[in-house]
Every structure is written in structure tokens, then in C-alpha cells.
Backbone of each chain as nested JSON, in Angstrom:
{
  "chains": [
    {"id": "A", "residues": [
      {"number": 1, "name": "MET", "atoms": {"N": [67.867, 56.569, 49.511], "CA": [67.703, 55.286, 50.205], "C": [68.6, 54.267, 49.607]}},
      {"number": 2, "name": "ALA", "atoms": {"N": [69.185, 53.459, 50.413], "CA": [70.077, 52.371, 49.942], "C": [69.555, 51.045, 50.422]}},
      {"number": 3, "name": "LYS", "atoms": {"N": [70.059, 49.993, 49.868], "CA": [69.637, 48.666, 50.277], "C": [70.76, 47.977, 50.994]}},
      {"number": 4, "name": "PHE", "atoms": {"N": [70.403, 47.204, 51.98], "CA": [71.442, 46.552, 52.821], "C": [71.097, 45.031, 53.01]}},
      {"number": 5, "name": "MET", "atoms": {"N": [72.152, 44.269, 53.126], "CA": [72.062, 42.901, 53.612], "C": [72.917, 42.812, 54.862]}},
      {"number": 6, "name": "ASP", "atoms": {"N": [72.279, 42.365, 55.937], "CA": [73.089, 42.159, 57.108], "C": [73.043, 40.714, 57.556]}},
      {"number": 7, "name": "VAL", "atoms": {"N": [74.09, 40.327, 58.295], "CA": [74.325, 38.957, 58.659], "C": [74.438, 38.874, 60.16]}},
      {"number": 8, "name": "HIS", "atoms": {"N": [73.659, 37.922, 60.751], "CA": [73.808, 37.666, 62.209], "C": [74.236, 36.247, 62.408]}},
      {"number": 9, "name": "SER", "atoms": {"N": [74.97, 36.026, 63.414], "CA": [75.413, 34.644, 63.773], "C": [74.875, 34.259, 65.143]}},
      {"number": 10, "name": "GLY", "atoms": {"N": [74.821, 33.024, 65.452], "CA": [74.49, 32.574, 66.813], "C": [73.005, 32.244, 66.99]}},
      {"number": 11, "name": "PHE", "atoms": {"N": [72.211, 32.242, 65.92], "CA": [70.839, 31.94, 66.07], "C": [70.515, 30.415, 65.893]}},
      {"number": 12, "name": "VAL", "atoms": {"N": [71.35, 29.598, 66.432], "CA": [71.235, 28.193, 66.311], "C": [69.958, 27.69, 67.037]}},
      {"number": 13, "name": "GLY", "atoms": {"N": [69.148, 26.915, 66.354], "CA": [67.952, 26.365, 66.95], "C": [66.812, 27.329, 67.121]}},
      {"number": 14, "name": "VAL", "atoms": {"N": [66.903, 28.523, 66.564], "CA": [65.852, 29.525, 66.698], "C": [64.687, 29.092, 65.834]}},
      {"number": 15, "name": "THR", "atoms": {"N": [63.476, 29.26, 66.35], "CA": [62.278, 28.818, 65.607], "C": [61.732, 29.946, 64.691]}},
      {"number": 16, "name": "ALA", "atoms": {"N": [60.76, 29.568, 63.848], "CA": [60.114, 30.518, 62.994], "C": [59.467, 31.625, 63.806]}},
      {"number": 17, "name": "ASN", "atoms": {"N": [58.801, 31.221, 64.907], "CA": [58.122, 32.247, 65.77], "C": [59.135, 33.193, 66.391]}},
      {"number": 18, "name": "GLN", "atoms": {"N": [60.266, 32.682, 66.855], "CA": [61.217, 33.486, 67.428], "C": [61.847, 34.509, 66.452]}},
      {"number": 19, "name": "LEU", "atoms": {"N": [62.041, 34.03, 65.176], "CA": [62.558, 34.932, 64.164], "C": [61.485, 36.004, 63.827]}},
      {"number": 20, "name": "LYS", "atoms": {"N": [60.258, 35.636, 63.842], "CA": [59.196, 36.58, 63.558], "C": [59.186, 37.647, 64.64]}},
      {"number": 21, "name": "GLU", "atoms": {"N": [59.344, 37.235, 65.891], "CA": [59.368, 38.196, 67.017], "C": [60.507, 39.137, 66.894]}},
      {"number": 22, "name": "ALA", "atoms": {"N": [61.672, 38.598, 66.539], "CA": [62.868, 39.456, 66.368], "C": [62.673, 40.443, 65.266]}},
      {"number": 23, "name": "HIS", "atoms": {"N": [62.068, 39.986, 64.156], "CA": [61.803, 40.834, 63.02], "C": [60.815, 41.928, 63.382]}},
      {"number": 24, "name": "GLU", "atoms": {"N": [59.817, 41.59, 64.199], "CA": [58.791, 42.581, 64.593], "C": [59.408, 43.619, 65.544]}},
      {"number": 25, "name": "ARG", "atoms": {"N": [60.447, 43.259, 66.301], "CA": [61.056, 44.242, 67.164], "C": [61.81, 45.283, 66.3]}},
      {"number": 26, "name": "ASP", "atoms": {"N": [62.363, 44.826, 65.204], "CA": [62.975, 45.765, 64.241], "C": [61.926, 46.65, 63.611]}},
      {"number": 27, "name": "ALA", "atoms": {"N": [60.852, 45.936, 63.144], "CA": [59.773, 46.68, 62.419], "C": [59.136, 47.747, 63.268]}},
      {"number": 28, "name": "ALA", "atoms": {"N": [59.07, 47.501, 64.563], "CA": [58.37, 48.385, 65.5], "C": [59.086, 49.757, 65.6]}},
      {"number": 29, "name": "ILE", "atoms": {"N": [60.405, 49.727, 65.336], "CA": [61.11, 51.033, 65.513], "C": [61.796, 51.512, 64.235]}},
      {"number": 30, "name": "GLU", "atoms": {"N": [61.632, 50.751, 63.153], "CA": [62.38, 51.117, 61.944], "C": [62.014, 52.511, 61.373]}},
      {"number": 31, "name": "ALA", "atoms": {"N": [60.81, 52.921, 61.558], "CA": [60.35, 54.22, 61.044], "C": [61.147, 55.377, 61.713]}},
      {"number": 32, "name": "GLU", "atoms": {"N": [61.548, 55.175, 62.925], "CA": [62.307, 56.232, 63.625], "C": [63.627, 56.537, 62.903]}},
      {"number": 33, "name": "GLU", "atoms": {"N": [64.15, 55.568, 62.153], "CA": [65.414, 55.715, 61.401], "C": [65.169, 55.859, 59.912]}},
      {"number": 34, "name": "GLY", "atoms": {"N": [63.892, 55.879, 59.489], "CA": [63.573, 55.964, 58.053], "C": [63.974, 54.71, 57.339]}},
      {"number": 35, "name": "ALA", "atoms": {"N": [63.946, 53.569, 57.998], "CA": [64.403, 52.3, 57.406], "C": [63.232, 51.316, 57.267]}},
      {"number": 36, "name": "HIS", "atoms": {"N": [63.434, 50.293, 56.488], "CA": [62.426, 49.227, 56.411], "C": [63.094, 47.904, 56.22]}},
      {"number": 37, "name": "PHE", "atoms": {"N": [62.705, 46.935, 57.086], "CA": [63.223, 45.556, 56.99], "C": [62.283, 44.759, 56.125]}},
      {"number": 38, "name": "GLU", "atoms": {"N": [62.792, 44.298, 54.969], "CA": [61.899, 43.665, 54.022], "C": [61.706, 42.196, 54.307]}},
      {"number": 39, "name": "ARG", "atoms": {"N": [62.88, 41.49, 54.387], "CA": [62.782, 40.045, 54.588], "C": [63.938, 39.592, 55.43]}},
      {"number": 40, "name": "ALA", "atoms": {"N": [63.733, 38.433, 56.075], "CA": [64.84, 37.82, 56.856], "C": [64.789, 36.331, 56.616]}},
      {"number": 41, "name": "TRP", "atoms": {"N": [65.957, 35.725, 56.519], "CA": [66.119, 34.266, 56.311], "C": [66.995, 33.666, 57.35]}},
      {"number": 42, "name": "LEU", "atoms": {"N": [66.601, 32.554, 57.852], "CA": [67.365, 31.9, 58.948], "C": [67.691, 30.492, 58.585]}},
      {"number": 43, "name": "ASP", "atoms": {"N": [68.978, 30.14, 58.85], "CA": [69.39, 28.729, 58.84], "C": [69.631, 28.342, 60.26]}},
      {"number": 44, "name": "PRO", "atoms": {"N": [68.626, 27.654, 60.861], "CA": [68.716, 27.307, 62.342], "C": [69.859, 26.318, 62.625]}},
      {"number": 45, "name": "GLU", "atoms": {"N": [70.355, 25.692, 61.635], "CA": [71.504, 24.692, 61.921], "C": [72.788, 25.451, 62.132]}},
      {"number": 46, "name": "SER", "atoms": {"N": [73.139, 26.374, 61.25], "CA": [74.34, 27.16, 61.414], "C": [74.154, 28.348, 62.292]}},
      {"number": 47, "name": "GLY", "atoms": {"N": [72.863, 28.759, 62.472], "CA": [72.625, 29.965, 63.305], "C": [72.745, 31.275, 62.525]}},
      {"number": 48, "name": "LYS", "atoms": {"N": [72.913, 31.232, 61.197], "CA": [72.997, 32.442, 60.423], "C": [71.671, 33.036, 60.076]}},
      {"number": 49, "name": "VAL", "atoms": {"N": [71.539, 34.347, 60.209], "CA": [70.376, 35.093, 59.763], "C": [70.819, 36.141, 58.749]}},
      {"number": 50, "name": "PHE", "atoms": {"N": [70.095, 36.265, 57.679], "CA": [70.324, 37.292, 56.652], "C": [69.094, 38.197, 56.61]}},
      {"number": 51, "name": "CYS", "atoms": {"N": [69.314, 39.506, 56.716], "CA": [68.222, 40.488, 56.71], "C": [68.392, 41.418, 55.509]}},
      {"number": 52, "name": "LEU", "atoms": {"N": [67.381, 41.606, 54.739], "CA": [67.406, 42.565, 53.63], "C": [66.554, 43.788, 54.07]}},
      {"number": 53, "name": "SER", "atoms": {"N": [67.185, 44.966, 53.876], "CA": [66.506, 46.184, 54.29], "C": [66.815, 47.333, 53.378]}},
      {"number": 54, "name": "THR", "atoms": {"N": [66.038, 48.355, 53.53], "CA": [66.377, 49.634, 52.953], "C": [66.468, 50.7, 54.013]}},
      {"number": 55, "name": "GLY", "atoms": {"N": [67.294, 51.718, 53.772], "CA": [67.446, 52.725, 54.785], "C": [68.434, 53.802, 54.372]}},
      {"number": 56, "name": "PRO", "atoms": {"N": [68.627, 54.793, 55.21], "CA": [69.464, 55.913, 54.796], "C": [70.945, 55.62, 54.995]}},
      {"number": 57, "name": "SER", "atoms": {"N": [71.337, 54.672, 55.847], "CA": [72.756, 54.377, 56.098], "C": [72.931, 53.066, 56.831]}},
      {"number": 58, "name": "LYS", "atoms": {"N": [74.099, 52.527, 56.686], "CA": [74.522, 51.327, 57.424], "C": [74.311, 51.552, 58.961]}},
      {"number": 59, "name": "GLU", "atoms": {"N": [74.69, 52.773, 59.393], "CA": [74.617, 53.039, 60.815], "C": [73.199, 52.965, 61.315]}},
      {"number": 60, "name": "ALA", "atoms": {"N": [72.268, 53.443, 60.511], "CA": [70.834, 53.417, 60.9], "C": [70.357, 51.956, 61.092]}},
      {"number": 61, "name": "ILE", "atoms": {"N": [70.789, 51.112, 60.19], "CA": [70.415, 49.676, 60.299], "C": [71.024, 49.088, 61.52]}},
      {"number": 62, "name": "MET", "atoms": {"N": [72.287, 49.434, 61.772], "CA": [72.922, 48.909, 62.982], "C": [72.288, 49.363, 64.261]}},
      {"number": 63, "name": "ARG", "atoms": {"N": [71.88, 50.613, 64.302], "CA": [71.176, 51.14, 65.489], "C": [69.865, 50.445, 65.77]}},
      {"number": 64, "name": "ILE", "atoms": {"N": [69.113, 50.161, 64.734], "CA": [67.804, 49.497, 64.922], "C": [68.031, 48.062, 65.496]}},
      {"number": 65, "name": "HIS", "atoms": {"N": [68.994, 47.326, 64.875], "CA": [69.277, 45.949, 65.307], "C": [69.833, 45.974, 66.742]}},
      {"number": 66, "name": "GLU", "atoms": {"N": [70.564, 46.982, 67.073], "CA": [71.084, 47.062, 68.419], "C": [70.03, 47.308, 69.443]}},
      {"number": 67, "name": "ARG", "atoms": {"N": [69.15, 48.278, 69.177], "CA": [68.031, 48.573, 70.055], "C": [67.036, 47.448, 70.152]}},
      {"number": 68, "name": "ALA", "atoms": {"N": [66.936, 46.649, 69.082], "CA": [65.983, 45.5, 69.076], "C": [66.586, 44.291, 69.755]}},
      {"number": 69, "name": "GLY", "atoms": {"N": [67.863, 44.364, 70.163], "CA": [68.424, 43.283, 70.926], "C": [69.232, 42.279, 70.171]}},
      {"number": 70, "name": "HIS", "atoms": {"N": [69.454, 42.559, 68.904], "CA": [70.295, 41.63, 68.121], "C": [71.272, 42.398, 67.265]}},
      {"number": 71, "name": "PRO", "atoms": {"N": [72.282, 42.996, 67.887], "CA": [73.286, 43.808, 67.225], "C": [74.088, 43.019, 66.256]}},
      {"number": 72, "name": "THR", "atoms": {"N": [74.537, 43.61, 65.142], "CA": [75.551, 42.987, 64.283], "C": [76.366, 44.115, 63.71]}},
      {"number": 73, "name": "ALA", "atoms": {"N": [77.678, 43.772, 63.467], "CA": [78.565, 44.705, 62.8], "C": [78.619, 44.407, 61.317]}},
      {"number": 74, "name": "GLU", "atoms": {"N": [77.98, 43.279, 60.909], "CA": [78.124, 42.802, 59.541], "C": [76.952, 43.311, 58.713]}},
      {"number": 75, "name": "VAL", "atoms": {"N": [77.045, 44.583, 58.255], "CA": [76.023, 45.162, 57.408], "C": [76.652, 45.588, 56.09]}},
      {"number": 76, "name": "TYR", "atoms": {"N": [76.15, 45.109, 54.997], "CA": [76.699, 45.402, 53.655], "C": [75.694, 46.217, 52.85]}},
      {"number": 77, "name": "GLU", "atoms": {"N": [76.23, 47.257, 52.256], "CA": [75.356, 48.074, 51.35], "C": [75.36, 47.397, 49.981]}},
      {"number": 78, "name": "VAL", "atoms": {"N": [74.303, 46.755, 49.579], "CA": [74.168, 45.988, 48.368], "C": [73.641, 46.933, 47.263]}},
      {"number": 79, "name": "SER", "atoms": {"N": [74.555, 47.649, 46.615], "CA": [74.126, 48.656, 45.625], "C": [73.792, 48.056, 44.265]}},
      {"number": 80, "name": "VAL", "atoms": {"N": [74.137, 46.777, 44.084], "CA": [73.892, 46.131, 42.799], "C": [73.034, 44.899, 43.057]}},
      {"number": 81, "name": "GLU", "atoms": {"N": [72.046, 44.688, 42.238], "CA": [71.121, 43.554, 42.36], "C": [70.746, 42.985, 40.996]}},
      {"number": 82, "name": "VAL", "atoms": {"N": [70.682, 41.682, 40.92], "CA": [70.145, 41.095, 39.673], "C": [69.113, 40.055, 40.059]}},
      {"number": 83, "name": "ALA", "atoms": {"N": [68.132, 39.891, 39.161], "CA": [67.057, 38.94, 39.403], "C": [66.677, 38.314, 38.07]}}
    ]},
    {"id": "B", "residues": [
      {"number": 1, "name": "MET", "atoms": {"N": [62.148, 20.619, 47.624], "CA": [62.942, 21.786, 47.313], "C": [63.178, 22.652, 48.565]}},
      {"number": 2, "name": "ALA", "atoms": {"N": [64.389, 23.077, 48.642], "CA": [64.788, 23.907, 49.791], "C": [65.285, 25.261, 49.281]}},
      {"number": 3, "name": "LYS", "atoms": {"N": [65.404, 26.17, 50.228], "CA": [65.861, 27.553, 49.882], "C": [67.222, 27.743, 50.442]}},
      {"number": 4, "name": "PHE", "atoms": {"N": [68.121, 28.434, 49.694], "CA": [69.493, 28.621, 50.08], "C": [69.904, 30.082, 49.966]}},
      {"number": 5, "name": "MET", "atoms": {"N": [70.785, 30.501, 50.912], "CA": [71.501, 31.785, 50.705], "C": [72.958, 31.416, 50.693]}},
      {"number": 6, "name": "ASP", "atoms": {"N": [73.657, 31.867, 49.627], "CA": [75.064, 31.63, 49.662], "C": [75.807, 32.966, 49.592]}},
      {"number": 7, "name": "VAL", "atoms": {"N": [77.038, 32.909, 50.074], "CA": [77.853, 34.137, 50.243], "C": [79.171, 33.953, 49.492]}},
      {"number": 8, "name": "HIS", "atoms": {"N": [79.511, 34.896, 48.679], "CA": [80.794, 34.927, 47.93], "C": [81.579, 36.115, 48.377]}},
      {"number": 9, "name": "SER", "atoms": {"N": [82.887, 35.994, 48.417], "CA": [83.762, 37.088, 48.793], "C": [84.715, 37.381, 47.669]}},
      {"number": 10, "name": "GLY", "atoms": {"N": [85.291, 38.548, 47.652], "CA": [86.344, 38.836, 46.673], "C": [85.831, 39.523, 45.395]}},
      {"number": 11, "name": "PHE", "atoms": {"N": [84.561, 39.954, 45.378], "CA": [84.013, 40.661, 44.188], "C": [84.128, 42.168, 44.346]}},
      {"number": 12, "name": "VAL", "atoms": {"N": [85.284, 42.595, 44.819], "CA": [85.528, 44.045, 44.994], "C": [85.55, 44.718, 43.632]}},
      {"number": 13, "name": "GLY", "atoms": {"N": [84.806, 45.809, 43.456], "CA": [84.83, 46.579, 42.223], "C": [84.066, 45.949, 41.05]}},
      {"number": 14, "name": "VAL", "atoms": {"N": [83.382, 44.856, 41.34], "CA": [82.624, 44.25, 40.231], "C": [81.425, 45.121, 39.861]}},
      {"number": 15, "name": "THR", "atoms": {"N": [81.177, 45.175, 38.562], "CA": [80.107, 46.07, 38.092], "C": [78.776, 45.309, 38.012]}},
      {"number": 16, "name": "ALA", "atoms": {"N": [77.669, 46.077, 37.767], "CA": [76.357, 45.473, 37.618], "C": [76.395, 44.545, 36.419]}},
      {"number": 17, "name": "ASN", "atoms": {"N": [77.024, 44.898, 35.303], "CA": [77.063, 44.009, 34.183], "C": [77.809, 42.698, 34.455]}},
      {"number": 18, "name": "GLN", "atoms": {"N": [78.899, 42.802, 35.168], "CA": [79.683, 41.626, 35.481], "C": [78.863, 40.714, 36.412]}},
      {"number": 19, "name": "LEU", "atoms": {"N": [78.16, 41.318, 37.319], "CA": [77.288, 40.492, 38.228], "C": [76.232, 39.772, 37.437]}},
      {"number": 20, "name": "LYS", "atoms": {"N": [75.638, 40.508, 36.472], "CA": [74.576, 39.909, 35.643], "C": [75.156, 38.759, 34.82]}},
      {"number": 21, "name": "GLU", "atoms": {"N": [76.351, 38.898, 34.268], "CA": [76.973, 37.845, 33.5], "C": [77.228, 36.625, 34.386]}},
      {"number": 22, "name": "ALA", "atoms": {"N": [77.748, 36.871, 35.605], "CA": [77.993, 35.764, 36.524], "C": [76.665, 35.018, 36.835]}},
      {"number": 23, "name": "HIS", "atoms": {"N": [75.649, 35.794, 37.068], "CA": [74.331, 35.224, 37.369], "C": [73.829, 34.434, 36.215]}},
      {"number": 24, "name": "GLU", "atoms": {"N": [73.983, 34.923, 35.02], "CA": [73.514, 34.212, 33.821], "C": [74.283, 32.903, 33.587]}},
      {"number": 25, "name": "ARG", "atoms": {"N": [75.555, 32.853, 33.988], "CA": [76.249, 31.613, 33.893], "C": [75.677, 30.535, 34.829]}},
      {"number": 26, "name": "ASP", "atoms": {"N": [75.236, 30.993, 36.0], "CA": [74.497, 30.064, 36.932], "C": [73.195, 29.641, 36.264]}},
      {"number": 27, "name": "ALA", "atoms": {"N": [72.433, 30.631, 35.739], "CA": [71.085, 30.391, 35.235], "C": [71.14, 29.414, 34.052]}},
      {"number": 28, "name": "ALA", "atoms": {"N": [72.222, 29.478, 33.277], "CA": [72.341, 28.701, 32.044], "C": [72.447, 27.192, 32.341]}},
      {"number": 29, "name": "ILE", "atoms": {"N": [72.871, 26.851, 33.526], "CA": [73.079, 25.419, 33.863], "C": [72.248, 24.957, 35.115]}},
      {"number": 30, "name": "GLU", "atoms": {"N": [71.479, 25.871, 35.651], "CA": [70.746, 25.531, 36.887], "C": [69.738, 24.401, 36.725]}},
      {"number": 31, "name": "ALA", "atoms": {"N": [69.162, 24.336, 35.557], "CA": [68.092, 23.276, 35.33], "C": [68.738, 21.836, 35.419]}},
      {"number": 32, "name": "GLU", "atoms": {"N": [69.992, 21.801, 35.085], "CA": [70.626, 20.453, 35.145], "C": [70.678, 19.901, 36.56]}},
      {"number": 33, "name": "GLU", "atoms": {"N": [70.602, 20.851, 37.526], "CA": [70.63, 20.373, 38.93], "C": [69.233, 20.54, 39.584]}},
      {"number": 34, "name": "GLY", "atoms": {"N": [68.259, 20.955, 38.795], "CA": [66.934, 21.194, 39.37], "C": [66.92, 22.381, 40.361]}},
      {"number": 35, "name": "ALA", "atoms": {"N": [67.771, 23.356, 40.07], "CA": [67.88, 24.489, 40.973], "C": [67.447, 25.741, 40.217]}},
      {"number": 36, "name": "HIS", "atoms": {"N": [67.226, 26.814, 41.034], "CA": [66.872, 28.127, 40.432], "C": [67.489, 29.215, 41.269]}},
      {"number": 37, "name": "PHE", "atoms": {"N": [68.256, 30.079, 40.559], "CA": [68.82, 31.243, 41.29], "C": [67.863, 32.435, 41.107]}},
      {"number": 38, "name": "GLU", "atoms": {"N": [67.341, 32.864, 42.289], "CA": [66.311, 33.889, 42.195], "C": [66.849, 35.328, 42.162]}},
      {"number": 39, "name": "ARG", "atoms": {"N": [67.697, 35.657, 43.083], "CA": [68.259, 37.008, 43.136], "C": [69.656, 37.019, 43.635]}},
      {"number": 40, "name": "ALA", "atoms": {"N": [70.414, 38.001, 43.302], "CA": [71.751, 38.169, 43.783], "C": [71.987, 39.614, 44.101]}},
      {"number": 41, "name": "TRP", "atoms": {"N": [72.709, 39.829, 45.222], "CA": [72.997, 41.216, 45.695], "C": [74.518, 41.384, 45.863]}},
      {"number": 42, "name": "LEU", "atoms": {"N": [74.989, 42.457, 45.428], "CA": [76.503, 42.729, 45.52], "C": [76.758, 44.014, 46.263]}},
      {"number": 43, "name": "ASP", "atoms": {"N": [77.751, 43.925, 47.161], "CA": [78.371, 45.135, 47.731], "C": [79.745, 45.258, 47.096]}},
      {"number": 44, "name": "PRO", "atoms": {"N": [79.926, 46.083, 46.096], "CA": [81.221, 46.129, 45.392], "C": [82.319, 46.722, 46.262]}},
      {"number": 45, "name": "GLU", "atoms": {"N": [81.95, 47.349, 47.348], "CA": [83.073, 47.904, 48.248], "C": [83.722, 46.774, 49.057]}},
      {"number": 46, "name": "SER", "atoms": {"N": [82.887, 45.982, 49.658], "CA": [83.488, 44.842, 50.459], "C": [83.732, 43.611, 49.578]}},
      {"number": 47, "name": "GLY", "atoms": {"N": [83.123, 43.548, 48.438], "CA": [83.258, 42.441, 47.553], "C": [82.366, 41.226, 47.907]}},
      {"number": 48, "name": "LYS", "atoms": {"N": [81.393, 41.477, 48.761], "CA": [80.45, 40.341, 49.173], "C": [79.305, 40.25, 48.173]}},
      {"number": 49, "name": "VAL", "atoms": {"N": [78.979, 38.978, 47.798], "CA": [77.792, 38.717, 47.021], "C": [76.924, 37.718, 47.796]}},
      {"number": 50, "name": "PHE", "atoms": {"N": [75.662, 38.013, 47.775], "CA": [74.644, 37.076, 48.422], "C": [73.705, 36.626, 47.302]}},
      {"number": 51, "name": "CYS", "atoms": {"N": [73.556, 35.277, 47.257], "CA": [72.662, 34.688, 46.227], "C": [71.566, 33.919, 46.906]}},
      {"number": 52, "name": "LEU", "atoms": {"N": [70.339, 34.164, 46.493], "CA": [69.158, 33.445, 47.008], "C": [68.699, 32.454, 45.938]}},
      {"number": 53, "name": "SER", "atoms": {"N": [68.582, 31.168, 46.341], "CA": [68.252, 30.166, 45.365], "C": [67.344, 29.131, 45.943]}},
      {"number": 54, "name": "THR", "atoms": {"N": [66.772, 28.319, 45.107], "CA": [66.037, 27.125, 45.522], "C": [66.699, 25.93, 44.818]}},
      {"number": 55, "name": "GLY", "atoms": {"N": [66.629, 24.802, 45.434], "CA": [67.273, 23.618, 44.844], "C": [67.085, 22.395, 45.716]}},
      {"number": 56, "name": "PRO", "atoms": {"N": [67.582, 21.281, 45.234], "CA": [67.374, 20.005, 45.93], "C": [68.381, 19.876, 47.15]}},
      {"number": 57, "name": "SER", "atoms": {"N": [69.57, 20.478, 47.073], "CA": [70.571, 20.309, 48.118], "C": [71.619, 21.407, 48.033]}},
      {"number": 58, "name": "LYS", "atoms": {"N": [72.282, 21.582, 49.181], "CA": [73.418, 22.516, 49.194], "C": [74.502, 22.177, 48.219]}},
      {"number": 59, "name": "GLU", "atoms": {"N": [74.708, 20.871, 48.037], "CA": [75.735, 20.397, 47.129], "C": [75.429, 20.726, 45.688]}},
      {"number": 60, "name": "ALA", "atoms": {"N": [74.127, 20.692, 45.308], "CA": [73.722, 21.088, 43.98], "C": [74.052, 22.566, 43.717]}},
      {"number": 61, "name": "ILE", "atoms": {"N": [73.753, 23.387, 44.68], "CA": [74.035, 24.847, 44.564], "C": [75.569, 25.052, 44.429]}},
      {"number": 62, "name": "MET", "atoms": {"N": [76.324, 24.322, 45.203], "CA": [77.76, 24.477, 45.142], "C": [78.301, 23.976, 43.797]}},
      {"number": 63, "name": "ARG", "atoms": {"N": [77.752, 22.903, 43.253], "CA": [78.247, 22.447, 41.974], "C": [78.021, 23.464, 40.863]}},
      {"number": 64, "name": "ILE", "atoms": {"N": [76.844, 24.039, 40.857], "CA": [76.498, 25.057, 39.805], "C": [77.476, 26.222, 39.926]}},
      {"number": 65, "name": "HIS", "atoms": {"N": [77.657, 26.756, 41.138], "CA": [78.553, 27.936, 41.25], "C": [79.973, 27.558, 40.897]}},
      {"number": 66, "name": "GLU", "atoms": {"N": [80.397, 26.315, 41.175], "CA": [81.769, 25.886, 40.772], "C": [81.941, 25.844, 39.325]}},
      {"number": 67, "name": "ARG", "atoms": {"N": [80.926, 25.196, 38.608], "CA": [80.999, 25.079, 37.175], "C": [80.916, 26.45, 36.51]}},
      {"number": 68, "name": "ALA", "atoms": {"N": [80.207, 27.385, 37.135], "CA": [79.997, 28.732, 36.548], "C": [81.24, 29.609, 36.809]}},
      {"number": 69, "name": "GLY", "atoms": {"N": [82.185, 29.094, 37.591], "CA": [83.434, 29.826, 37.753], "C": [83.558, 30.653, 39.003]}},
      {"number": 70, "name": "HIS", "atoms": {"N": [82.545, 30.525, 39.923], "CA": [82.612, 31.303, 41.165], "C": [82.202, 30.441, 42.337]}},
      {"number": 71, "name": "PRO", "atoms": {"N": [83.109, 29.468, 42.632], "CA": [82.788, 28.534, 43.753], "C": [82.693, 29.221, 45.117]}},
      {"number": 72, "name": "THR", "atoms": {"N": [81.86, 28.635, 45.989], "CA": [81.855, 29.12, 47.366], "C": [81.465, 27.896, 48.27]}},
      {"number": 73, "name": "ALA", "atoms": {"N": [82.102, 27.868, 49.411], "CA": [81.754, 26.815, 50.417], "C": [80.677, 27.317, 51.352]}},
      {"number": 74, "name": "GLU", "atoms": {"N": [80.391, 28.617, 51.234], "CA": [79.447, 29.272, 52.2], "C": [78.013, 29.187, 51.637]}},
      {"number": 75, "name": "VAL", "atoms": {"N": [77.313, 28.082, 51.858], "CA": [75.988, 27.937, 51.356], "C": [75.111, 27.549, 52.601]}},
      {"number": 76, "name": "TYR", "atoms": {"N": [74.041, 28.315, 52.87], "CA": [73.225, 28.073, 54.018], "C": [71.824, 27.726, 53.578]}},
      {"number": 77, "name": "GLU", "atoms": {"N": [71.325, 26.646, 54.218], "CA": [69.915, 26.293, 53.932], "C": [69.03, 27.126, 54.837]}},
      {"number": 78, "name": "VAL", "atoms": {"N": [68.316, 28.107, 54.202], "CA": [67.495, 29.007, 55.009], "C": [66.038, 28.455, 55.037]}},
      {"number": 79, "name": "SER", "atoms": {"N": [65.815, 27.656, 56.022], "CA": [64.488, 26.97, 56.105], "C": [63.397, 27.806, 56.698]}},
      {"number": 80, "name": "VAL", "atoms": {"N": [63.776, 28.929, 57.282], "CA": [62.826, 29.818, 57.914], "C": [62.953, 31.247, 57.255]}},
      {"number": 81, "name": "GLU", "atoms": {"N": [61.783, 31.818, 56.995], "CA": [61.769, 33.144, 56.331], "C": [60.667, 33.978, 56.897]}},
      {"number": 82, "name": "VAL", "atoms": {"N": [60.924, 35.266, 57.078], "CA": [59.83, 36.161, 57.468], "C": [59.879, 37.362, 56.533]}},
      {"number": 83, "name": "ALA", "atoms": {"N": [58.687, 37.927, 56.337], "CA": [58.565, 39.13, 55.431], "C": [57.518, 40.035, 56.031]}}
    ]}
  ]
}
């Protein structure tokens, strides 16, 4: 399993409820790809969303987001983390 | 206090130790700005780093990163979060 950060653009003005709904659409199908979406952060001014997930591959993450209706090509495998 | 995600580019091939050192340079001065860097994730292949922080303003986060030697203009205030 690897960890991924993906970036979405164009979510200007999106509300907390709308982000929650989008996240739930990912969560509803994530098991089919062996992935898990941990957290998502939204800047409604710039429209940027950042999603942190685990999964078997970048392509698995992209497929889930595409099927959930919010595709992105910007998926990064973040193999190093500090806290 | 607000929450921020910032993005750095150009960290291709950076190691876990180097990321830790960079993060510690932020941590060493963050209190001067009333900020806190929570976590950082690196994709050493693309060279992207994502930093999650809290602080009083985007400018405070930018000043810390600049003084620590890794400036970025890409700082997003992520006022909405789901988990």
C-alpha cells in the first residue's frame, strides 16, 4: 500500500456539505480498488482540494475519483512523510 | 487560527532525512509567527512537497518558509476539511 496526495482545481465556492458529499462518493466505492480516502481539505476561494489517501496505485486513486465524478490527473505518491 | 496547505516544487530526489531537516528549520522558528507545521508529505519523483500547518495568516506561513530556505507562493487556506 502506498500513500497519495491528489489535487483538484475548480471547486470555487464549494461548501463543507458539498465536499462531504464528494468525499462520500469516493468512500462508497474505494473498497473496490483496495483504497481508502483519509482526509480532504478545501480552499473554497482558490477552488483547490487536496485529498490524502492510501491505495495500491496512482491509477486506482484516479479511477475512483473519475467514477465519483471529480477526475484529476494530479495524483502524487507521497512516499516520505514527517510529523 | 486558520489551517493551510502549501505546495513546494523542485524537491526531486530529496531523502526522508533532508525533508526532516527542512521541516525542523520551519519548526525552529514557527513560534515567532504563532504558527505550527503539523505534517509534510514528499513525492521525491515529482519533487512535490505538501505541508499542512496552522497559523494566523498565509503571509506568516510564507515568511517562515522563506526564512527556512524553501520559499513558496503556493499557500492555500483550507477552511473546510472532511475525514
